[in-house]
N, C-alpha and C positions, 0 to 999 in steps of 0.2 A: 815496915819490913814484912811483918806477918801477912799483911794484905797482899803484898807482891808474891809471897810464897803460895798463897791460896790461888792467886790468878795463874801462876805457872803450873800448879798442880791441875787446875781445871783445863788449861790448854793441853797439857800432856795427856790427860784423860780423854779429851776429845780426839786428839791425834791417834791415841791407842785404839779408841773405839772405831775410828775410820779405817785403821789398818786391819783390825779384826773383821770389820764388815767386808773389806775388800778381799780378805782371805777366806771368808766363809760365805756370807749371803750373796755378795756381788762377784764372787770369783767365777770366771767363765767356765762353762762345762768343758771337760776333756774333749779334744778333737778326735772324732772317729777316724780310724785309719785301717787300711787293708794291709795285712802283713803276709810275708812268706816265711815259713819255718825253715831255717837253714838246715839242709839235710844232704846226705850223700847220694850221688847218682852219677850219670854219665855227662861229660862235657866234651864237645867237639870243636875243633878249629875248622871253620868253613869259609868259603867265598860264594857269593851269590851274584846273579846277573845284575848289571847296572841299569838295563832297560828290559822291558817285557820280551820274553822269548816267544817262539811260535812252534806249534806242532806242524811238522812237514812230513812228506813222503818222498823217498828217493826216486820213485817212478811215478810220474804223473804226466799225462798227455792230454792237451787240449786240441782236439782233432777237428779239422775242417776238410771238406772235399777239395781235391785238386782241380776240379773242373766245375763249371756251372751246369744247371739242368733242373728238370722237374723231379721231385722226390716221389719215387714209386712205393717205397716200403721203409718203415722204421721199425726195426726189431729190437732195438735197445730200449730198456726200461730203467728208470731211475732206481738205484739200489740193487740192480741185478748183478750177479757175478758173471763175468765173461772169461773166456780163455783166449789165448793168443790165436789170431786168425779168424775168430768168429765174426760173422757178418753182423754189422750194426745197422746199416742203412744201404739202400740201393737208389740210384738215380736212373732216369730214363736212358736206356742204352741203344735205342733203335738206330740212330745214325751211326753210332760207333760200331755196331754189329755189321751194318751195311758196308762200312769202310773195310772191315776185316774180310768180308766175303769178296768184295771187289779186289782187294789185294791178293787174296788166295787165288782167285780166277786169273788174274794177270800173271801170277807166279806160275800157274799150271801152263798157260799159253807160252810163256817165255821158256819154260823148261822143255816143252815139246819142240819149240824152235831151236833151242840149244842142241837137243838130240839130233835134229835133222842136219844142223850145220856141222856137228862133229862127225856124223856119218859121212857127209860129203867130203869132209877134210880127210877122213881115212881113205875114202875112195880115190881122192886126188893124190894122196901119198902113194898108193899102189900104182896108179897110172904113171906117176913120175918115175917110179922104180922101173917099170916096163920100158918107158921112153928112154931112160938112161941106158938100158941094156941094148936097145935097138940102135941108139946113137953110137955106142961103142963098136957095133958091127957095121957101121956106116950105112945102116938101112934108113934111119930117121935123120932128118935135117936138123941143124942147130936151131932154126926158127921154131920148129914144132916142139923141140925140147924146152926152149924158153917159154913157150905157151903153157906147157905142162907144169913147169915150175911156178909160173904165175898163178895158175889155177890152184896149185897146192898151197901157195902162200895165202891166197885170198880166202880159201876155204878154212885154213887154219886160223886166220884172223877172225873169221865169222864165228868159228867155234869158241874162240877165246872171248869174243864180245858176247856171245850167248851165255857163257858161264858168268860173266860179270853182270849181265842184265838179270840173270836168275838170282845171283847173290844180292843184288840191289833190291829186287822185289821181295826176297826173303826178309831183308831188314825192314822193309815197309810193312810186311805182315807183323813182325815183332812190334813195330811202333804202333800199329793199329790195335793190336791186342793189348799193349800197355795202356793205350788210351781207353780201351774198353774196360780194363781192370779198374781204372780210376772211377768208374761209375759205382763201384762197390766199396763201401767204407768198412774196414775190418779192425778188430781190436789189435793193437800193437803188442800187448802182453796180457798175461793173466791179471785180472783186477776187478774193480767194481765200478759201475757206471754212476758217476756223481751228478752229472747234469746232462739233459737232453733238450736242445732248443730248436728242433726242427720238427715239422709235421708232414704227414703224407699229403701229397698234392701241391705243396708250395714250391715256388721256384727259387732256386739258389742262383744268384747273379754272380758271375765271376768278377774278381777285383781287377783293377788296372795292373799292368806289369810292375813288379817290384813291391806290390802291396799284398800281404797275405789275406786270405779270406777269413772272416770272423769264425771263431770256433763254434761248432754246433754240438759237440760231444766232449765230455770231460771224463777221462778214465784215470783212476788212481789205483795204486797197488797197496792194499792195507797191510801187507806183510813186510813193508819197509818203512814203518812209521818211526820217527825220531823227533827230538826237540832240539831246535837251534836257538841259542841265546847268546847275547854279547856280554862278556866279562870285561872289567876294567883292566887296562894294560898293566897296572901295577901288580896284578896277580898272575901275569904271564909265566913267571918263573916257578910258581907254586903248583899250577895245575898240570897234571900228567895223564896220559892215556891209561885207562883201566881203573881210575879212581872211582869209588862209589859216589852216587849223587842221589839227592831226594828231589823228586819232581812234583810240583804242585800246580793245580789249575783251578781257576775261579769256578769252573763248572762243577767241581767236586768238593766245594766248601772247604778248601784248605787241606784236604787229605793228602798225605804224602805217598808217592809211589817210588819204589826202588828202581835205580837205573845205574848206568855205567858210562863214563866218558868214552866216546867212541872216535872222536875227531877233534883236533885243535887246529884252527886256521894258522898257516905258517906266516901270516902277515898281520899287521895292525891296521885296522880301519881308521882312516883319518878324515872321513867325510865331515864330521863335526870335530874340528881341531881341538876344541876345549874338552872334548869327551871322547878320547881315543879308546877303542875297544878291540877285542879279538873274539872272533866267533868260535863258540864251543858247542859241540853236538853231543847229545846223550841219548842212548837207546834204553828202552824199558826192559827190565828183567822179565816182566810178565808180558810175553809176546801176545797171548790171547787177548789181554786187556788192551794192548796197543792197537790191535786191529779194529777196535770199536771207536777209536778217537777220530774226530773229523779234522783233516788238515786245515790249517788257518787259525785254529783256536789258540788263545794266549796261554802261555805256560811259563813257569819260573823253575830254575834249577839251583840247587845248593850243593856245591862240590865239597865233599868231606875230605879234608886234607889229612887229619889225624884225630884221634880221640882218646879219652881216658875214662875208665870206669871207677866207681866207688871213690869219688873225690867229693869234698865239700863244695857245694855250689849254691849260687843265688841267681835270681833273674838278672840279666845284663842291664835291663832298664832301671834297676834299683841303685846302680852306681851313680854317685854324684861327682861333680867336678873335683879333681884332686884325689880320685880313687877313694872316696869316702862313702859310707852308708849311714842311714839313720836306723838305730836299733831302738825298739820299744822296750825300755827297762821297767821293771816292776817298781823300783824305788827312785824317787826324784832326789837329786842332790840338793842340799839346803841352799837357799839363796843367801847372799852375804848381807850383813847388817842386821838391823832390828827386825826387818820383815822375815829374814831367815830364822832368827832366834824365836820369834813368835810362832812361826809355822811349825816348829817342832812340837809345840804343845797343842796344836789344832788337829782335828781329824783329817786324814789324807784326802777324803772326798772321792776315792775310787780312781781307777786308771793307773797310768804310769807316766813316764817322761820319755821324750825323744832325745837320744844321746847319739852324737856323731862319732863314728868309729872309722879310723883309717885302716884300709885293708890292702894286702898285696895279692894281685890277681895273676893267675896263670893262663890256661887256655880260655878262649872266649869266642862266642859267636853272638848272633843277634838275639838268641833266646836265653842262654845261660853263661855264667862266668865262673871259673874255678877260683876258689878262695884258698890261698896258700897260708896266709897269716892274718890275724886281726879278728877272727870270729870263731865261735864255738858252735858245734852242732846243737840244734834246738833253739838258738836265739831267734827272736822275732825281728825280721827285716822289713821295714816299711817300704811298700811299693806304690802307694797312692800319693805321689809327689806333685800332683797337678794343682795344689792349693797353697796359697801364700802362708796360711796358718800352720802348715805342716813344716816345721823347721826345728832346728836344734834348740833344746830347752823347753819346748812346748809340752804342756800336759796333754796326754792322749790316752785313748782307750782302743782296744782291739775291737773292730766292728766286723771284720771278715778275714778269712784265711784263704789265700789262693795257692794253687799248686804250680802256677806258671808266672 
């Protein structure tokens, strides 16, 4: 019996030694984690675009000549500011000027012919008046009176025809001058020349009827820059004109620029039926900065629906499923059984433990979430959740602190 007691004591000693070694020498090091110190600040409820938005301008013209011809002059330069009506390019206008000259000469000749015909009509009218007086006195025969009336009618018709011919040739002059004006390409509005794709001396070939000529000049108005972005249809009832927005662009490293919702599309786009959106436009508060932006650049907008200041907040990505967070506690709760009882008499070994805490959330966006209940200011919230060993009950130590 005594031998069995000795054996049991030896076995218990070995088990105890193994447990002690597991809790000391072979115990894994605390998991390094990054934490966010729960603090008070501003939290906003926002909505963002579902797909990338675009920087646009309300006035942009891709210009092509209305006629073909050889380029005589190109005065437009890339990046140059132009005013409405300014000449950007000229085509060879020799034949068009000739047509104008010929039309003007034909008009002058017709006008002289009209004058002559109308003078003859006035003379024929006076002759008829005299003939009618002589006929009443029985001095002139009816036959001669009829001849006077015929001359009056014919000369009046010639005068009318002369006026019509003059008017027709006047219209031809206007047409010829309009064609001549097409040899000059002018700026349609005040703006900046974005692109020039023609050179002096090259020939511009006219396109077939119904097909527009390719654009050779691109003019845009930098004073009407805005951002257009699609928002998900579920947010249609939340967004309103005049709401503040934050605009970010890849070219500016995520820096946010203030803006305002200026237009909301009155319809839902269903081109992609599984992703219905409505177009929202935002203008920049800093108009001077907006002038420097190139249309076509990608941009994102974040519409600020409402906000609260001085509330307890944590990063939104720190929330786990079920509205829980992991808190890095200084003391680890004792494990159940023998292992827990022994752990009370062993050194802590540094670090703390990860404790799951259920929280009640208020306002939330992609960056921060308002915490209404479940946390206290100053508690350490774990945000490095991308490793399997970061879980409830694990021993951990603070490796870094983030502010976002």
